N, C-alpha and C positions, 0 to 999 in steps of 0.2 A: 269133134264137131263143136261148133260154137253155139251156145244157147242164145236165143233171142228173147230179150225182155220186151214185154208189151208196153207200149207208150201209156202214159197216164190217161185216164178217161177224159180229162179236160183238154187233151190235145186235139187241135183242129185236124180232121181227117186228111185234108189236102196237105197239111204240113207233115203228117205222119207218112203219107205216100211219097212226098218229096224226099224226106230223110231216108226212107227205105231205098229209093232209087239211087241216091247219092252214095250211100254206104255200099250198095252192090257195085256201083261204078268204081269206088275206091278199092274194094276187094278184088275186082277183076284186074285193075291196073297193077296192084301189088303182085298178083299171080303172074302176070305177063313179065314183070321186071325180074322174076327169078329164073328166067330162061338164060342159060349160059351159051354164048356163041362159041363155036368151035375155034380153037387156035391152031393154026398150021405152022406157026413159027414160035419159038420160045421168046418171050418178051426180053428186051435188053435190060430193063430194070423192073423185074417183077415186084409186086407189092407184097410185103410180109403179111400173111394171114388171108390173102385173097385166094379164092378157088378158081381154077382154070380147067377147061375141058379140052383135051387133045384127042382128036379122032384117030391119030396114028402115032407111031413111035418116031421121035426126032430128038437128036442130041441127048440131053440128060433124061428125057422122057422115054423110058424103056418100053412101055406098053400103052396102048390107048386107054383113056379113061379120065377120071377126075383127079387132079393133082392140086396140092397146096404148096405154097412157098413159105418156109419157116426158117428164120435165122440163117439165111444164106444157102439153103438146100431145098430141093424138090422132094415132096413127100407124096406118095401115092395114096389116094383116099378111097379109090374103088372104081 
């Protein structure tokens, strides 16, 4: 859990409310960007270090789940 520091007493209340809303908006968008779309085909050129989610087994992907690509090979992450 992230601790929230209170704004200085000299901060305008409207500014504090605005900043709080904007930080919540940023946090929400970061959370949404972490959702992995399922892949139903193995990418032709997978990115080294990227995480992929495969909902079913295909080609080199032997079981459904999260897979990473590292140094030319697929690695099951869970």
